[in-house]
C-alpha positions in Angstrom: -25.4 20.5 -7.0 -26.4 17.3 -5.3 -27.2 13.8 -6.7 -29.3 11.1 -5.6 -27.0 7.5 -5.6 -24.1 6.5 -6.0 -23.2 2.9 -5.6 -20.0 1.4 -4.6 -18.8 -2.0 -6.2 -16.5 -3.4 -3.5 -16.5 -3.4 0.6 -12.9 -2.7 0.7 -11.0 -0.1 2.4 -10.7 1.8 -1.2 -14.4 1.3 -1.4 -15.1 2.7 1.9 -13.0 5.7 0.9 -14.2 6.2 -1.3 -17.9 5.7 -0.1 -16.6 9.2 2.4 -15.4 10.9 -0.7 -19.2 10.8 -1.9 -21.2 11.1 0.6 -20.7 15.0 0.5 -21.8 15.0 -2.9 -24.6 11.9 -3.0 -27.7 11.7 -1.6 -28.1 7.8 -1.0 -24.0 5.9 -1.1 -24.4 2.5 -1.0 -21.2 -0.2 -1.0 -22.5 -3.9 -2.9 -20.1 -5.8 -1.1 -19.8 -10.2 -2.0 -18.6 -10.8 1.3 -20.4 -10.5 4.6 -18.5 -7.8 6.5 -18.0 -8.6 9.8 -16.4 -6.7 12.9 -13.6 -8.5 13.7 -9.6 -9.4 13.6 -10.7 -12.7 11.2 -9.9 -12.2 7.5 -12.8 -12.0 5.0 -12.9 -14.5 1.5 -13.2 -11.1 -0.7 -9.6 -10.1 0.0 -7.3 -12.9 1.0 -4.3 -10.3 1.6 -5.8 -9.3 4.9 -3.7 -12.3 6.7 -0.8 -10.5 5.8 0.7 -7.2 7.4 -0.5 -4.7 6.5 0.8 -0.8 7.3 -0.9 2.2 6.4 1.8 5.5 5.5 2.3 8.9 7.2 0.7 10.2 3.9 -2.1 8.1 3.9 -3.1 7.9 7.4 -3.3 12.0 7.4 -5.7 11.5 4.0 -7.9 9.2 6.0 -7.7 11.7 9.4 -10.1 13.9 6.5 -12.9 11.7 7.2 -12.4 10.2 10.4 -10.0 13.6 12.5 -9.5 10.9 15.2 -8.5 7.7 13.6 -5.4 7.4 15.6 -6.7 7.5 18.6 -9.3 5.2 18.0 -6.4 2.8 16.4 -4.6 3.5 19.8 -7.5 2.5 21.8 -8.2 -0.5 19.2 -4.5 -1.9 20.9 -2.4 -0.5 18.1 1.0 0.4 18.5 2.8 3.4 17.3 6.5 3.1 16.4 8.6 5.5 15.1 9.8 3.9 12.0 13.1 5.0 12.0 14.5 4.1 15.5 12.4 1.2 16.5 12.7 -1.4 13.4 16.4 -1.8 12.4 16.6 -2.4 8.6 19.1 -3.3 6.5 19.5 -2.7 2.8 21.2 -4.0 0.5 23.8 -1.4 1.0 24.0 -2.3 5.0 22.1 -1.0 8.7 20.1 1.7 8.0 20.9 4.7 10.6 19.1 3.9 14.1 17.7 8.2 15.9 14.7 9.7 17.4 12.4 10.6 14.4 9.6 11.8 13.3 7.8 9.3 11.0 5.3 7.3 12.9 4.1 4.0 11.9 0.7 2.4 13.6 0.6 -2.0 13.9 -2.7 -2.4 13.0 -4.0 -6.3 11.0 -5.7 -5.2 8.3 -9.3 -5.9 9.1 -9.0 -4.6 12.0 -8.5 -1.2 10.4 -10.9 -2.1 8.0 -13.9 -2.5 10.8 -12.6 1.0 12.0 -12.9 2.7 8.9 -16.2 1.1 8.4 -18.0 1.5 11.8 -17.2 5.4 11.5 -18.6 5.6 7.6 -22.2 3.9 8.3 -22.2 6.5 11.2 -23.4 8.4 8.4 -27.3 7.9 7.9 -26.4 8.3 4.0 -24.6 5.6 3.8 -25.4 1.7 3.1 -24.5 -1.5 2.8 -26.2 -4.6 1.1 -24.9 -8.1 -0.2 -24.7 -8.9 -4.3 -22.3 -9.2 -6.2 -21.9 -7.4 -9.5 -21.1 -8.4 -13.5 -21.8 -5.5 -15.1 -22.8 -2.2 -16.3 -25.8 -0.9 -16.9 -25.7 2.2 -19.6 -27.9 4.8 -21.6 -26.8 6.8 -24.2 -23.3 7.1 -22.9 -23.4 6.9 -19.3 -23.6 4.0 -16.9 -27.0 4.2 -15.2 -27.0 1.6 -12.9 -25.8 -2.4 -12.2 -26.2 -5.3 -12.8 -26.0 -8.1 -10.1 -25.4 -11.9 -10.3 -29.2 -12.2 -9.4 -30.8 -10.0 -12.4 -31.9 -6.9 -10.2 -30.4 -3.5 -11.4 -29.4 -0.7 -9.1 -29.6 2.5 -10.8 -27.2 4.7 -9.9 -26.1 8.3 -11.2 -22.8 7.6 -9.8 -20.8 3.8 -9.9 -17.2 3.8 -8.4 -15.5 0.5 -9.0 -13.6 -0.6 -5.7 -13.0 -4.6 -6.5 -9.2 -4.8 -6.7 -6.6 -5.8 -9.0 -8.9 -8.1 -10.8 -11.3 -5.8 -12.1 -13.6 -6.7 -14.3 -14.1 -2.9 -14.9 -11.5 -3.1 -18.6 -14.0 -5.4 -20.0 -17.0 -3.8 -18.7 -15.5 -1.2 -20.9 -15.3 -3.1 -23.8 -18.9 -5.0 -23.4 -20.1 -0.8 -23.6 -18.4 -0.2 -26.5 -14.9 1.8 -25.0 -11.5 0.7 -25.4 -10.0 -0.7 -22.4 -6.9 1.9 -20.3 -4.3 1.1 -22.0 -1.8 -0.5 -19.2 2.0 -0.2 -17.8 3.4 -4.2 -15.9 6.8 -4.6 -13.8 6.8 -8.6 -12.6 9.0 -9.1 -10.4 7.3 -12.6 -9.1 6.4 -11.4 -5.5 5.0 -14.6 -2.5 4.5 -14.0 1.0 3.9 -16.1 4.4 2.8 -14.9 6.8 2.1 -15.7 10.5 1.1 -14.1 13.9 2.8 -14.5 16.7 3.8 -13.6 20.5 7.1 -12.8 21.0 9.3 -13.0 24.5 10.4 -10.3 26.7 13.4 -9.6 25.0 13.5 -11.5 21.9 14.4 -8.0 19.5 17.2 -7.2 20.9 19.0 -3.3 22.2 15.2 -1.9 21.8 14.2 -2.9 18.6 10.4 -3.4 17.8 10.5 -5.2 15.0 13.1 -5.9 12.5 13.4 -5.5 8.9 15.7 -7.4 5.9 13.7 -7.5 2.4 15.0 -8.8 0.0 16.8 -6.9 -3.1 19.0 -7.2 -6.6 20.7 -10.3 -6.1 19.4 -11.1 -2.7 16.0 -12.0 -3.6 14.8 -13.5 -0.4 14.2 -11.6 3.2 11.5 -10.8 5.7 10.2 -8.6 8.2 8.5 -8.9 11.9 6.8 -6.0 12.6 4.3 -5.7 16.0 -0.2 -5.9 15.0 -2.7 -4.7 17.4 -3.0 -5.9 20.7 0.4 -7.0 22.3 1.1 -9.4 19.1 3.3 -9.5 15.8 3.5 -10.9 12.2 7.1 -12.2 10.8 7.2 -12.7 7.0 9.0 -14.7 4.4 9.2 -11.8 1.2 10.5 -14.0 -1.9 11.4 -11.7 -5.1 12.1 -13.7 -8.6 9.6 -17.1 -7.7 11.8 -17.0 -4.8 8.7 -17.3 -3.1 8.9 -18.4 0.8 6.7 -21.8 2.3 3.3 -22.3 4.0 4.8 -24.0 7.2 6.3 -22.6 10.0 9.1 -25.1 9.8 10.1 -24.5 5.7 9.6 -21.0 6.8 11.6 -20.6 9.6 14.3 -22.0 7.5 13.7 -19.8 4.3 14.2 -16.2 7.1 17.9 -17.7 7.8 18.3 -16.9 4.3 17.6 -13.6 4.8 19.9 -10.1 4.6 20.7 -11.0 8.6 20.6 -14.3 10.2 19.1 -12.1 13.6 14.9 -12.6 11.0 15.0 -16.8 11.2 16.9 -16.5 15.4 14.0 -14.1 16.6 11.6 -15.9 14.9 12.6 -18.7 16.0 11.5 -17.9 19.7 8.0 -16.5 19.2 4.9 -19.0 20.3 2.6 -19.2 17.0 -0.7 -17.5 17.0 -1.9 -18.7 13.4 -0.6 -21.1 10.8 1.4 -19.5 7.8 -0.8 -17.9 5.2 1.0 -17.6 1.5 0.2 -14.9 -0.7 1.5 -14.6 -4.3 1.4 -11.3 -7.3 3.5 -11.8 -10.4 3.7 -8.4 -10.2 3.0 -4.1 -10.5 0.1 -3.2 -12.1 -1.3 0.7 -13.0 -4.7 0.7 -15.6 -4.3 4.4 -17.4 -7.6 5.3 -16.9 -7.0 9.3 -16.6 -5.4 8.9 -20.1 -8.8 7.6 -21.7 -10.2 9.7 -24.8 -13.3 8.1 -24.4 -15.5 7.4 -21.8 -18.6 7.1 -20.6 -19.8 9.7 -17.7 -21.0 7.6 -14.3 -18.4 5.9 -13.7 -15.0 5.6 -12.6 -12.4 3.0 -10.9 -10.1 3.1 -7.8 -8.0 1.5 -5.3 -6.0 -1.7 -6.4 -8.7 -1.8 -9.9 -6.8 1.3 -10.8 -2.9 0.7 -9.9 -2.0 -2.9 -7.9 1.5 -2.4 -6.4 4.3 -4.8 -4.8 2.6 -4.9 -0.6 5.6 -4.9 0.5 5.7 -0.9 -0.6 2.9 -0.6 1.7 1.1 1.8 -1.2 -2.8 0.6 -1.4 -4.1 1.7 1.3 -2.6 5.7 0.6 -4.0 5.2 -2.5 -7.2 4.4 -1.1 -7.1 7.3 1.0 -6.5 9.0 -2.3 -9.0 7.8 -4.1 -11.5 9.4 -1.4 -10.0 12.9 -1.3 -9.9 13.1 -5.3 -14.0 12.0 -5.3 -14.5 14.5 -2.6 -12.5 17.1 -4.4 -14.3 16.6 -7.7 -17.3 16.9 -6.1 -16.3 20.2 -4.6 -14.8 21.6 -7.5 -17.5 21.5 -9.9 -17.3 24.9 -10.8 -14.0 26.1 -10.8 -13.9 22.8 -13.3 -16.8 22.1 -15.7 -15.1 19.1 -16.6 -17.3 15.3 -16.5 -16.3 14.2 -13.0 -15.1 10.9 -14.6 -12.2 13.2 -15.5 -12.0 15.2 -12.6 -11.5 12.4 -10.5 -9.7 9.7 -12.6 -6.8 12.6 -13.0 -7.0 13.9 -9.3 -5.9 10.2 -8.0 -3.7 10.0 -10.5 -1.2 12.9 -9.3 -1.0 9.8 -6.9 -0.8 6.7 -8.3 1.9 7.5 -11.3 4.3 8.5 -8.6 3.7 5.4 -6.1 3.8 3.6 -9.7 6.9 4.9 -10.8 8.8 4.0 -7.4 7.5 1.0 -7.0 7.6 -0.5 -10.8 11.5 1.3 -10.8 12.5 -0.7 -7.4 11.4 -3.8 -8.9 12.3 -3.4 -12.6 15.6 -3.3 -11.2 15.9 -7.0 -10.9 17.3 -9.0 -13.6 14.5 -11.0 -15.3 12.2 -8.2 -14.1 8.8 -8.5 -16.4 7.8 -4.8 -17.8 6.1 -3.8 -20.3 4.7 0.1 -21.1 7.6 2.0 -19.4 11.1 2.0 -19.8 13.2 0.1 -18.3 15.5 2.4 -15.5 18.7 3.1 -16.5 23.1 2.8 -14.6 22.5 5.6 -13.6 18.9 5.9 -11.8 20.8 2.7 -10.5 24.3 3.9 -9.0 22.4 7.1 -7.9 20.0 5.1 -5.4 22.5 2.8 -5.0 25.0 5.5 -3.5 21.6 6.9 -1.6 21.2 3.8 0.5 25.2 3.5 1.0 24.9 7.1 2.5 21.7 6.8 4.7 23.8 3.9 7.0 25.3 7.4 8.9 23.5 10.4 7.4 20.0 11.3 9.3 19.0 13.6 6.1 20.4 10.8 4.2 17.9 8.2 5.3 15.0 11.0 5.9 15.1 11.9 2.8 14.7 7.9 1.8 11.6 7.3 4.3 9.7 10.4 3.2 10.3 10.1 -0.3 8.5 6.4 0.2 5.8 7.4 3.1 4.9 10.5 1.8 5.5 10.9 -1.9 7.7 13.8 -1.2 10.9 12.3 -4.6 11.5 16.1 -4.5 13.4 15.0 -1.4 15.9 13.1 -3.7 16.7 15.8 -6.2 17.5 18.8 -3.4 20.5 20.4 -4.2 21.8 19.6 -0.7 21.1 15.6 -1.0 22.8 15.2 -4.1 25.9 16.9 -2.5 26.4 14.6 0.4 26.0 12.1 -2.2 28.2 12.7 -4.8 30.6 13.6 -1.6 30.3 10.4 -0.8 31.1 8.9 -4.0 34.2 11.3 -4.3 35.5 10.3 -0.5 36.1 7.1 -2.0 34.2 5.3 1.2 32.7 2.0 2.5 30.0 1.7 4.2 30.7 0.3 7.4 27.5 -0.3 9.0 27.1 -3.5 7.7 27.5 -6.4 10.1 25.0 -8.2 9.9 24.4 -9.8 12.8 24.1 -7.2 15.1 21.9 -4.6 15.4 23.4 -0.9 14.4 22.4 0.5 18.5 20.3 3.9 18.0 21.7 7.4 17.6 22.4 10.6 19.7 20.9 11.9 16.1 17.6 13.7 16.7 16.2 15.2 13.4 12.2 17.1 12.5 
């Protein structure tokens, strides 16, 4: 049974995809956004992270493609390159270089504003969706049901459903208290991350051995790192990444020196060959944050929360866009499944979204919790056995393609079960029993592509 009007607060990627999920259940869907939304590659004021590198995990691309079947083709037409993440982006971890081989793990390089533009263009082709300017400052409710949103101007927009997609700084917990409900419980892992990014052009041959980028992330015990990653239309992004307040600087020369301290000196050497296309932009976040909206015992009807307003992760794990996609899928499914599940829509939706957010937070939060001094709130810290298992698995991934694919698919497709199969456990134990050490660990040389092929 269709309802009349849904309002999405926030025109971010999470808001756009939530609107995609809502269109088939509502006669009208209105996105209220305080920024002026303009097509193109320029970041907007309300998304300062838009100047930083972004990626959409394969699971996210798959989910968004349920709304935009030719999404991949549209991105390629807009100048976005496809790449084999395992073959094309050499990755040095705390244990050495991961293997490089032809794999089915495809990524697409793009700047966030371009990705947002493509999604918004497709959404606004739908006749029952509109975007209007405004800043929402609160909710309007009657008898336990949210019936609209109040704008800063004082205007009230009435609706049957309000979807909050306003990001990490969402005021939804405060709005709940104003309506007489409790705030959701929260979980935090604060490892104080910082990023400095610059858009560049790389000359021919700057990346050797068939590489199209390079990843040298920080890890516990080494808090500085970075990335060189292909973007759209022939550009690359160089990125400094710091953990535990080892923040990268905001000017180019200092950033290049910072990259020299990454796990491989190749990062700084390659970055020095680049031609700047933009200034250096910085971005800092305290850590991973999860609000347990699905566990509320009392909640008003007519109101749900999605995107970073539910869970905000360390950006280096690239989970945010996929969570936004799951928000769209969860909304669509909650509207479709009312006959099978008669519980209130907010309950169905928040539980559907939590299937992704709980797993994603357990991965990003657990990884960051390994840093000495990380502040952990609301969750148990990882134990020594977990740390030892993942260390051994990372070592094995320097020479075993099955171990590497298990790690990559667990991260990129949320297939955690791949890390716990009898085969992978046996491989890890055999590695430990052998007493062998990693040999592919010369930080001054990129690993070559092997002939191994895995599907």
